[in-house]
C-alpha positions in Angstrom: 57.0 -28.3 -4.2 54.3 -27.7 -1.6 53.8 -24.3 -0.3 51.8 -23.1 2.7 49.8 -20.0 2.1 48.9 -18.1 5.3 45.6 -16.4 5.3 45.3 -14.0 8.2 41.5 -13.8 7.6 41.2 -17.5 7.8 43.0 -17.5 11.2 40.5 -14.9 12.4 37.6 -16.8 11.1 35.8 -19.9 12.4 37.8 -22.7 14.0 38.1 -25.8 12.0 37.0 -27.9 14.9 33.5 -29.4 14.2 33.8 -28.8 10.4 33.6 -31.5 7.8 37.1 -33.1 7.4 36.1 -35.1 4.3 35.9 -31.8 2.3 39.3 -30.6 3.6 41.0 -30.8 0.2 39.8 -29.2 -3.1 41.2 -30.2 -6.5 40.0 -28.0 -9.3 40.8 -25.9 -12.4 44.2 -26.4 -14.0 46.3 -28.3 -11.5 45.0 -26.5 -8.4 44.9 -28.0 -5.0 44.0 -26.4 -1.7 44.1 -28.1 1.7 42.2 -26.4 4.5 43.6 -26.7 8.0 44.8 -24.0 10.4 46.2 -22.4 7.2 45.5 -23.0 3.5 48.2 -25.2 1.9 48.7 -25.2 -1.9 50.2 -28.0 -4.0 49.9 -29.3 -7.5 47.0 -31.6 -8.6 46.7 -33.7 -11.8 43.3 -32.3 -12.5 42.8 -30.0 -15.6 39.1 -29.3 -16.2 36.8 -26.4 -16.8 34.0 -27.2 -14.3 33.0 -29.6 -11.6 35.3 -31.9 -9.5 35.0 -33.9 -6.3 37.5 -35.0 -3.7 37.3 -36.9 -0.5 39.5 -37.1 2.6 39.6 -39.3 5.7 38.4 -38.3 9.2 41.7 -36.4 9.8 41.4 -34.4 6.6 44.0 -36.4 4.6 43.3 -36.7 0.9 42.1 -40.2 -0.3 41.3 -39.6 -4.0 39.8 -37.1 -6.4 38.1 -37.0 -9.8 37.0 -34.7 -12.6 34.1 -37.0 -13.4 36.2 -38.8 -16.1 39.5 -39.9 -14.4 40.1 -40.8 -10.8 43.5 -40.1 -9.1 44.6 -41.5 -5.7 46.4 -39.5 -3.0 49.7 -40.2 -4.8 48.3 -38.5 -7.9 48.3 -41.8 -9.8 45.4 -42.8 -12.0 43.3 -45.5 -10.3 42.9 -48.8 -12.2 39.7 -48.9 -14.2 39.1 -45.2 -14.2 39.7 -42.9 -17.2 36.3 -43.4 -18.8 33.8 -42.3 -16.2 30.8 -40.7 -17.8 31.2 -37.2 -16.4 32.5 -34.3 -18.4 35.1 -31.5 -18.3 32.2 -29.1 -19.1 29.6 -30.3 -16.6 28.8 -27.9 -13.8 28.8 -30.7 -11.2 30.6 -33.4 -13.1 31.1 -35.7 -10.0 30.1 -36.3 -6.4 32.0 -38.8 -4.2 29.9 -40.5 -1.5 31.2 -43.2 1.0 29.5 -46.6 0.7 27.8 -47.0 4.2 29.4 -49.7 6.3 31.7 -50.8 3.5 35.1 -49.5 4.7 37.2 -48.1 1.9 34.5 -48.3 -0.8 32.9 -45.3 -2.5 30.3 -44.4 -5.0 31.3 -41.8 -7.6 28.2 -40.2 -9.1 28.7 -38.4 -12.5 26.7 -36.1 -14.7 27.4 -35.5 -18.4 27.5 -32.2 -20.2 24.6 -30.3 -21.8 26.5 -30.4 -25.0 26.2 -34.1 -25.2 22.4 -34.1 -25.3 22.3 -32.0 -28.4 25.3 -33.7 -30.0 23.7 -37.1 -29.7 26.3 -38.4 -27.3 25.7 -40.2 -24.0 24.0 -37.6 -21.7 23.0 -39.4 -18.6 23.8 -39.6 -14.9 25.6 -42.7 -13.7 27.6 -44.1 -10.8 30.8 -46.1 -10.5 32.2 -47.8 -7.4 35.8 -47.5 -6.2 37.4 -49.9 -3.7 40.5 -48.5 -2.1 41.2 -51.8 -0.4 42.2 -53.4 -3.8 45.4 -53.2 -5.8 47.7 -53.0 -2.8 45.8 -50.0 -1.4 46.1 -48.0 -4.6 42.4 -48.6 -5.4 40.4 -50.0 -8.3 37.1 -49.3 -10.0 34.8 -52.3 -9.4 31.6 -51.0 -11.2 31.7 -48.6 -14.1 29.1 -46.2 -15.4 25.9 -47.8 -14.1 23.1 -45.7 -15.5 20.8 -43.7 -13.3 19.1 -41.3 -15.8 19.4 -41.5 -19.5 19.3 -37.7 -19.9 20.3 -35.5 -17.0 21.1 -31.9 -16.1 24.5 -30.9 -14.9 23.4 -31.0 -11.3 24.0 -33.4 -8.5 24.3 -33.0 -4.7 23.9 -35.1 -1.6 23.7 -35.2 2.2 24.2 -37.7 5.0 21.2 -38.9 7.0 21.0 -39.4 10.7 21.7 -43.2 10.5 24.7 -42.9 8.2 22.9 -43.4 4.9 22.9 -40.7 2.2 20.4 -38.9 0.0 21.7 -38.2 -3.6 19.7 -35.7 -5.7 19.8 -35.1 -9.4 17.5 -33.5 -12.0 16.1 -35.1 -15.1 16.3 -33.2 -18.4 13.1 -32.3 -20.3 11.0 -32.5 -17.2 10.5 -31.0 -13.7 11.5 -34.2 -12.0 14.0 -34.4 -9.2 15.3 -37.9 -8.6 16.3 -38.7 -5.1 18.2 -41.9 -4.2 19.0 -43.3 -0.8 22.4 -45.0 -0.5 22.4 -47.6 2.2 24.7 -50.5 3.2 22.6 -52.6 0.8 23.3 -50.3 -2.1 21.4 -47.7 -4.0 17.6 -47.8 -3.5 15.1 -47.1 -6.3 14.7 -43.3 -6.7 12.0 -41.2 -5.2 10.6 -38.8 -7.8 9.5 -35.3 -6.8 7.8 -33.2 -9.5 8.8 -29.7 -8.3 9.6 -26.4 -9.9 9.7 -25.4 -13.6 10.5 -28.0 -16.2 14.1 -27.9 -17.5 13.8 -28.2 -21.3 16.5 -26.0 -22.8 20.2 -26.4 -23.1 20.9 -23.3 -21.1 18.9 -24.4 -18.1 20.7 -27.7 -17.8 23.7 -25.7 -16.7 24.1 -24.5 -13.1 24.6 -25.7 -9.5 22.3 -27.7 -7.2 23.0 -27.2 -3.5 21.5 -28.3 -0.2 21.6 -26.1 2.8 24.0 -27.3 5.5 21.1 -28.1 7.8 19.4 -30.1 5.0 16.2 -28.2 5.0 16.5 -26.2 1.8 17.5 -27.0 -1.8 18.7 -24.3 -4.2 19.0 -24.8 -7.9 20.7 -22.4 -10.4 19.2 -22.6 -13.9 20.2 -20.1 -16.6 16.8 -18.5 -16.7 16.0 -18.5 -12.9 16.9 -19.3 -9.4 14.8 -21.9 -7.6 14.5 -22.6 -3.9 12.8 -25.7 -2.6 12.0 -27.4 0.7 13.7 -30.8 1.3 12.2 -33.4 3.7 15.2 -35.0 5.3 13.2 -38.0 6.5 11.3 -38.9 3.3 13.6 -37.4 0.6 10.6 -35.4 -0.8 11.2 -32.1 -2.6 8.4 -29.6 -2.6 7.8 -26.2 -4.4 8.6 -23.0 -2.7 10.2 -20.2 -4.7 11.3 -19.8 -8.3 12.4 -16.4 -9.5 13.9 -14.8 -12.5 16.8 -12.5 -11.5 16.5 -8.9 -12.7 19.3 -6.5 -11.7 19.1 -2.9 -12.9 16.8 -4.0 -15.7 19.4 -6.6 -16.8 18.5 -10.3 -16.7 21.1 -12.4 -14.8 21.8 -16.1 -15.7 22.6 -17.9 -12.4 25.4 -20.4 -12.3 26.6 -21.0 -8.7 24.6 -21.2 -5.4 25.8 -21.5 -1.8 24.2 -21.2 1.6 25.8 -19.2 4.4 27.1 -21.4 7.2 24.0 -20.7 9.4 21.7 -21.2 6.3 20.1 -17.8 6.7 21.5 -16.4 3.4 21.8 -17.7 -0.1 24.6 -16.4 -2.4 24.2 -16.6 -6.2 26.7 -16.0 -8.9 25.8 -15.5 -12.6 26.5 -13.7 -15.8 24.4 -10.9 -17.4 22.3 -12.1 -20.3 24.1 -9.8 -22.7 27.4 -11.2 -21.6 28.6 -7.8 -20.5 29.7 -8.9 -17.0 29.0 -11.1 -14.0 27.5 -10.6 -10.5 27.4 -11.9 -7.0 24.0 -11.5 -5.3 22.8 -12.2 -1.7 19.2 -13.4 -0.8 17.2 -14.3 2.3 17.4 -18.1 2.3 14.4 -18.3 4.6 12.1 -16.2 2.5 8.5 -17.5 2.7 7.5 -16.5 -0.8 8.8 -15.1 -4.0 8.0 -11.5 -3.1 10.1 -11.6 0.1 12.9 -13.5 -1.7 13.0 -10.9 -4.5 12.8 -8.0 -2.1 15.8 -9.3 -0.1 18.1 -9.2 -3.1 21.4 -7.4 -2.4 24.1 -6.9 -5.0 27.4 -7.7 -3.4 29.7 -7.5 -6.4 29.4 -6.6 -10.1 32.1 -6.8 -12.7 32.3 -6.2 -16.5 34.2 -9.4 -17.0 32.2 -12.3 -18.6 32.4 -15.6 -16.5 34.3 -13.8 -13.7 32.0 -15.2 -11.1 31.9 -19.0 -11.3 31.2 -21.7 -8.9 30.8 -20.7 -5.2 31.5 -23.1 -2.3 31.7 -23.0 1.5 35.1 -24.1 2.8 35.9 -25.9 6.0 37.2 -22.7 7.5 33.8 -21.0 7.3 34.7 -18.7 4.3 32.9 -18.9 1.0 35.2 -19.0 -2.0 34.2 -18.0 -5.6 35.9 -19.3 -8.7 37.4 -16.5 -10.9 37.4 -18.1 -14.3 40.7 -18.0 -16.1 42.4 -16.2 -13.2 45.2 -17.3 -10.9 43.2 -16.5 -7.8 40.0 -17.1 -5.8 37.7 -14.4 -4.5 35.9 -14.9 -1.1 33.2 -13.9 1.2 34.8 -13.7 4.6 31.7 -13.0 6.8 29.1 -15.0 5.0 26.5 -15.0 7.8 26.3 -11.2 7.7 23.6 -9.5 5.6 24.6 -7.0 3.0 28.0 -5.7 1.9 29.3 -6.2 5.4 29.6 -9.9 4.4 33.1 -8.7 3.4 33.7 -9.7 -0.3 37.4 -10.0 -0.8 38.9 -9.9 -4.3 42.0 -12.1 -5.0 41.9 -13.5 -1.5 43.9 -16.6 -2.4 46.6 -16.2 -5.1 47.2 -19.5 -6.8 50.9 -20.7 -7.0 52.8 -23.0 -9.3 51.1 -21.8 -12.5 47.7 -23.0 -11.3 44.7 -21.5 -13.0 41.2 -21.2 -11.8 38.3 -22.2 -14.1 34.6 -22.0 -13.7 34.3 -25.0 -11.3 35.2 -25.8 -7.7 34.9 -28.8 -5.4 31.5 -30.6 -5.1 31.4 -32.5 -1.8 28.8 -34.4 0.3 27.2 -32.7 3.3 27.8 -34.7 6.4 25.2 -34.7 9.1 25.7 -32.4 12.1 26.8 -34.4 15.1 24.3 -33.2 17.6 25.7 -32.6 21.1 23.6 -33.6 24.2 21.4 -30.8 25.5 20.2 -29.9 28.9 17.3 -27.7 30.0 18.5 -27.8 33.6 17.6 -29.7 36.8 14.1 -30.3 38.2 12.9 -26.9 39.5 10.6 -25.6 42.2 9.8 -21.9 41.9 7.4 -19.4 43.5 7.2 -17.5 40.2 7.3 -18.1 36.4 10.4 -20.0 35.2 12.2 -19.5 31.9 13.8 -22.8 30.6 17.1 -22.0 28.8 18.8 -24.9 27.2 22.6 -25.1 26.6 22.4 -24.7 22.9 25.6 -26.2 21.4 24.2 -27.0 18.0 24.0 -24.9 14.8 21.4 -25.1 12.0 18.9 -26.8 14.3 15.2 -26.7 14.9 13.5 -26.8 18.3 10.3 -28.4 19.5 9.0 -28.1 23.1 6.3 -30.3 24.6 4.0 -27.3 24.5 4.3 -27.1 20.7 6.6 -24.0 20.8 9.5 -23.8 18.5 11.5 -21.0 20.2 14.9 -21.6 21.7 13.7 -20.8 25.3 10.4 -21.4 27.0 8.6 -19.4 29.8 6.3 -21.6 31.9 4.0 -20.6 34.8 2.3 -24.0 35.5 3.6 -27.1 37.1 4.4 -29.9 34.6 7.1 -32.0 33.0 8.5 -30.2 30.0 10.7 -31.6 27.3 12.7 -30.1 24.4 13.7 -31.9 21.2 16.4 -30.5 19.0 16.5 -31.6 15.3 19.1 -31.5 12.6 19.0 -33.4 9.3 16.6 -35.9 10.7 18.7 -36.4 13.9 17.4 -35.4 17.3 18.4 -35.1 20.9 16.1 -34.3 23.8 15.9 -33.5 27.5 13.1 -33.4 30.1 12.7 -31.3 33.3 10.1 -31.2 36.0 8.9 -27.8 37.0 6.7 -27.0 40.1 5.4 -23.5 40.2 4.1 -21.8 43.4 3.6 -24.9 45.5 1.9 -23.0 48.4 -1.3 -25.0 48.3 -0.1 -28.0 50.3 -2.4 -31.0 50.4 -1.3 -32.9 53.5 -2.8 -36.4 53.6 -2.2 -38.3 56.8 -4.2 -41.5 57.6 -6.3 -41.8 60.7 -6.2 -45.6 60.9 -3.9 -48.4 59.6 -3.8 -52.2 60.1 -0.2 -53.5 60.3 -1.2 -57.2 60.2 1.0 -58.3 57.2 -1.8 -58.7 54.7 -0.2 -56.0 52.5 -3.4 -53.9 52.8 -3.0 -50.6 54.7 0.0 -52.0 56.6 1.7 -48.7 57.1 1.3 -45.2 58.5 2.5 -43.0 55.6 2.2 -39.4 54.7 1.2 -38.2 51.2 2.9 -34.8 50.6 5.6 -33.5 48.3 7.5 -30.3 47.2 8.3 -29.1 50.7 11.2 -27.0 51.9 10.9 -28.4 55.4 9.2 -31.5 56.9 9.2 -33.5 60.2 6.6 -35.8 61.7 6.6 -37.5 65.1 4.2 -40.1 66.5 3.5 -40.6 70.3 1.7 -43.3 72.3 -0.9 -42.6 74.9 1.8 -42.1 77.6 3.6 -39.4 75.5 6.6 -41.6 74.4 7.8 -40.9 70.9 7.5 -44.1 69.0 8.3 -42.9 65.5 9.8 -39.9 63.8 11.2 -38.9 60.4 12.1 -35.9 58.4 11.4 -37.6 55.0 7.9 -37.8 53.7 8.7 -41.0 51.9 9.4 -42.9 55.2 6.6 -45.1 56.6 5.9 -46.4 60.1 5.0 -50.1 60.4 3.5 -49.7 63.9 6.5 -51.2 65.7 8.4 -49.6 68.6 11.8 -51.0 69.7 11.1 -54.0 67.3 8.1 -54.9 69.4 4.8 -56.0 67.7 2.4 -53.2 67.0 -0.1 -52.5 69.8 -3.7 -51.6 69.1 -4.8 -48.2 70.2 -4.9 -44.5 69.5 -1.6 -42.6 68.8 -1.0 -38.9 68.5 1.1 -37.3 65.7 2.5 -33.8 65.2 3.7 -32.7 61.7 5.9 -29.6 61.2 6.2 -28.5 57.6 6.9 -25.5 55.3 6.3 -25.0 51.6 8.9 -23.5 49.3 7.0 -20.3 49.0 5.8 -20.2 52.6 7.2 -17.5 54.9 6.5 -19.4 58.2 6.6 -23.0 59.4 3.2 -24.7 59.9 2.3 -27.3 62.6 -0.5 -29.8 62.2 -1.7 -32.4 64.8 -3.9 -35.4 64.8 -4.5 -39.0 65.8 -4.1 -42.4 64.1 -5.5 -45.7 65.3 -3.8 -49.1 65.0 -6.1 -52.0 64.4 -4.5 -55.4 63.9 
């Protein structure tokens, strides 16, 4: 029986609009299922596993299928044909990751990683992928490719993110090396991996364990290894991973063995779960995710929660409602961080925030989902502007986790300008970009009025018109008179031109008199200028 569990804190938190609907359902632990919408709904799942799982939903947040890395179930909780022997493991930190096959409707790649135990037991210990087609078997789905090897020995880490054009980056770590392998999944399939040699080599059984997580903006990559936490830069365009920070966690003279990592929704903070090296308890720690070096990173360490229970703090994941949930191993509840963008204990750690019903039991793992690209909204930096003083360009910033680049090279959200020019702003997120341009004229008091003194309206397309070169005026009017004082031409637009005709008669050679009345935007009085122009046919 399905039960709806109302979380008042969820209702007070971020709206679900704009969140990633494909991660709306989590299947984890012993038969646990949560569906995130305006409330958090609970129901029974077929999953029973210790660690990593993956689920995927449609664009409306309805469950399509889920897996523990070994077996795949459809949305009716039936085992999908051909599954049951995927090469993941019940004891792999991130046993599985489901990724849509670009431009192949209803088809999905299921990436799997094996357990650290398999490496040292002589069993298969690689990373692989299988392909599921939901269009087959009457819509029930069927595995069409099974356990295609990617790495022969792997760590228990796999994550991914969508690119701007709808492709995906998939990231895993090779065992017994410092190599990250990064594949691009396109409509043509999986490309040959890019290899980034970054960070410390992973050579021990303990360091195989732990989460790998990309920031929501796709700029940073965090890796939890049992001996350290590592933080890298990720190039969203090339897929390259570069060194930044690696740090052993010391807390009150105790070494902490990291397990879970999760970025705050705005990517400013990194949360880490782990157990003490003497197995006397577990901790939740917060760091500055934008730290420029190890010293700043280490100095930003804030202890959020410490317990004397071993494995109490397991996997840690951001939910679609903006709350971060933490697996409480062997408990019938989840803990949470309800204000994860806030530095320090005001992030609001809540113990037993979701009580699991129907006999469900939480284990060490939670959901592992793909990060979808941020759909960038159009930006505007305003209309073309004429001003007598400095102008501050303030865009309508509707996008989170974005970077800014102005035509001046500035990367601030706003720009103060005091010279006339065309200015553009480009906003980036996960390789995507939107831009806008505005024309700014500052203090246009120096008016360069150019009026010809002769023109030849003979139809040869050379100097056929009497026209005025002037712009950026608050007021303008020009009149032309013949020798008898009759007005033969007038306009209040500087772009209008006189062809020498009057009452549709042919132009008459001679000297004409003009009077121009104009006022600049920053002028206090109207100016008058007079002169003559000669027509020569």
